[in-house]
N, C-alpha and C positions, 0 to 999 in steps of 0.2 A: 477502136477502144484505146483508152488511155492506160496508163500504169495500172498494175493490180492493187496499188494503194495510193491514195491522195490525201496529203495533209493528215496522216494518222488514220485514216479511215480504211477498213478492210473489207473484201468481198465476204458475204455471209455475216456481217456485222448487224446486229439488232439496232434500229433506229425508230424514233417516234416522230410523227409529223407535229410541228408547232404552228404551222400556218396553212391556210387554205381549207377548203371544204372537208379535207380529210384529217383536220386537226384532231389529235389524239390517237390516230391509227398507228398500229405497229407494223413495221416492214423489215425486210432483210435488204442490204445492198447486193444488187446483182450485176452492176456495172458502173463504170465511170465514163462520162462523156467528155469532160475536161475538168480543169481545177475547180470549177464551181458548181458543176452539176453531177448528179448520181442518178442511176437507174435503181428504182426500188419496187419490190413486189411482196405481196402478202399471200399468194397462192389461192386466194378467194376471189376478191375484187380485182385486184391486179395480179395478173398471171405472169409466169416467167416469159411468155411469149409477148406479152404486152404490158411491160413495167412502166411505171410513172417516172417521169422526170422531175426531179426535185432539186431546188437550190440547197446545198449542204448547209447554208446558214439557217434554213428553216426546218432543220432536224435536230432533235436531242439525241445524241449518240450514246449508246450503252456500251459498256466495255465487253459485252457478251458477243462472241463469235461462234458460229457452228462451223467447226473445222472441216467437217466432211463436205459441207456446201462450198466452203472457201477452196478446198483442194480441187473439187470438181470444176468449178468456175475458173480458177487459176490455170488449170490445164486445158482450158478452152473447150471443156464439156458443158453439157446442159444439166440442168435441175429441173425436177418435176415440180408442179404446183403442190403436190402432196408433201414432198420433202420440205419445202418452204413453210407450208401451213403446219406441218408436224413440229417443226423446229420452234416456231413461235408458241404454239401450244404448250410444248415442253417447258419453255422459259416461264409462260404464264402459270402453269400448274406448280412449278417449283416455287414461284414468288407467293402463290396462295398458301402453300404449305410452310413458307418461311425459311426455306432453304437458301434463298439468295436474296441480297438486298438490291433494290433497284434504285438507288439514289447516290 
């Protein structure tokens, strides 16, 4: 793995796919391959054990970072699919309630 942050991206950061069959899907960054590619997972279709390789230019980056997940991944630990899915659900629920702005 490369650095725990690449070009302003952080582990546990929320991203949305802009290109490919998964366009519009929300993921969390779970790893970095190099300066161009990241590994993303949503805990449902893309699990933590089988993350998707995405070009960082094909992602819309959100400022939201799940700090618990970031701390675990930075320490070399593993996160569960439920933790990833739960973090994404929390952000979506807050957005629906109007507590956060996604733009």
